[in-house]
Steps between C-alpha positions, in 0.01 A plus 500: 500500500598865452714612798374866514190677380434876489152621399348842456467802275835669465694203635701489177675818635661289770688290252842673533474439886395133445795438261770670697581218751516253204774683308825312518835671436488655155278236346208663320129474543334391182154649407299302253225723390203437267588670169148659506648757734811580297342757269184551686325832479327454818575805706636460851483124470663374826669215326731747329639584835746208527753550786799382304854575632792574273612136472146369442355391166144554366392260222156558342409144415297392201184329619297534187512129510513284815855428618710240330779300645733637227416858620570410866839347404589803291423734784680302768797433290522867404507593873762248582724613217456866591509486879597150611249526784219736599344608833149410387229505237209721511192428278259782427206417279235230427517135540737443218750757639472348849556146366811633308637654813464185698661287222789733456559507872509119511740470192755738653575215752412190304703356208374415149183618332166595660341223284693247719279609788161489349314263730448442876780553746784480252671829614786409741624836619327827630511784255628852576274727701191586303203745536164495325307814421179435306350762272211275403274299738391138457773265403619426858853496360601721784448216759513172291792244533517480117627698209319400185737474196458376138795274438609318182253218541243610753353776710563425857610681814809485717303383795707492815536620864777736373272667246286746710610856538682611825299827510192633319366847491131527437407858406158538342602842349725302260200325339290809444617543133422150378275488188156377578524180291836408628376569855200266438701215345753505779238521760332195347816316540445538879128417471549187293775347702290553815216312335743218394655489851173506700350215282816291470600173663800664667290740701574543874420756754807705437418545128131525569522785744721716260308395193152581649627856596654563155178386339292739705737788415473413122115486526496850656733652233348335183131447600388731778693826419369711226783750460868417542666697779799480742319249715483267204876525452550437870271202515631340176855526609401304818304259306807425287701450814243273667442302176871442459501382861210268437702290249805476723330187647284421205502514118329657204303286257340464154511861382862541581606158371327572163619860479857378534468340148369815358779702647770260384386471148325834426666720750166582650543710816418316823207703622330518164567124439328416832197707406481340143498153662273582788229610251473132396540276805160498654534124528764543772412819676127572423444759774845667455451529116141652539629757744809570277265570208304752714837672582584523129153643412500754787842625423443507120803291423557308168635145533669392169339199321617269227880541563554128424285473193792513252731260676623168348473172686867505562452832677212369702729207613755739619258686719353173623837369600591817682162505681507130602854551638350708779412199707454656842251746353295223341513288819386790700208566255391139430651269760768234478327325209492821298673329196192279443274826512712745302598297201680641198188480300299694746774763544519531121129585487543749765774680322279485185244716680751781580 
């Protein structure tokens, strides 16, 4: 679990004070920042106030696509070549940026390629000090023990006890500039993984207590509230935190397992991919899907359709292989005999609907 948490409007301004005790000799602090903020015209955006010292390095990372193992290796090798070692890595951005920060931190202290560590408990050494500062709410990446990466053969996280951040800073002021569609898609990532967690076979009281609270917060933001305001930003940020905590002792399910295939083959962003799949899986989550569709209608959001209609059978097979490789997700959703329930033919028909 994350060692230290700071929450509150304006808490980002404490970052310099937070980092000071972690600086080692002349080793730099590395800031990995979502490229959205590099040339942003947003006036007085607090993200622009990065407390970088003279030796520090700010890298605006390209997260137009979800992070790849090759990009993680490129960044970590670049830092090793330039500095040898660093004091820490600070990720500022959405879920992809936070995952990059976690992965780069780990690869500063672990040999080989990040692709070698895609799986469960393969990481052998703690990374360098790492801080996560979300500018979108919903993924739960700020508290999860995984960093989801697309590798040469699969999309799978570096799931380990060494993966979580040492420190997170939750400042709702940082999410105020998120575009409405992006805010919805990312918020739905939280809603969907709560539905999957709370109906899964892995459910226990730890995951249930956090998941139920996150679900209540999502319902307030996307169903009860008519106009978006600061309260919505505050609540959705805490929903993301609680939702991420809920799967620390649980797992996600069908929507996530299927969307991994979309992301791997088509580059579909995680939040949108989950929404595309959620629109078609009433068989597994009837109440959740019905409520999800109410949220889509109320918030006037367009969910893409027909993204798989031009794919070849070979491409469908690639997505099916990636999806079926997510065994813990399927077991959580359907039980230990999940392979007799979610056959290749059934999954092919589901992808055909998307």
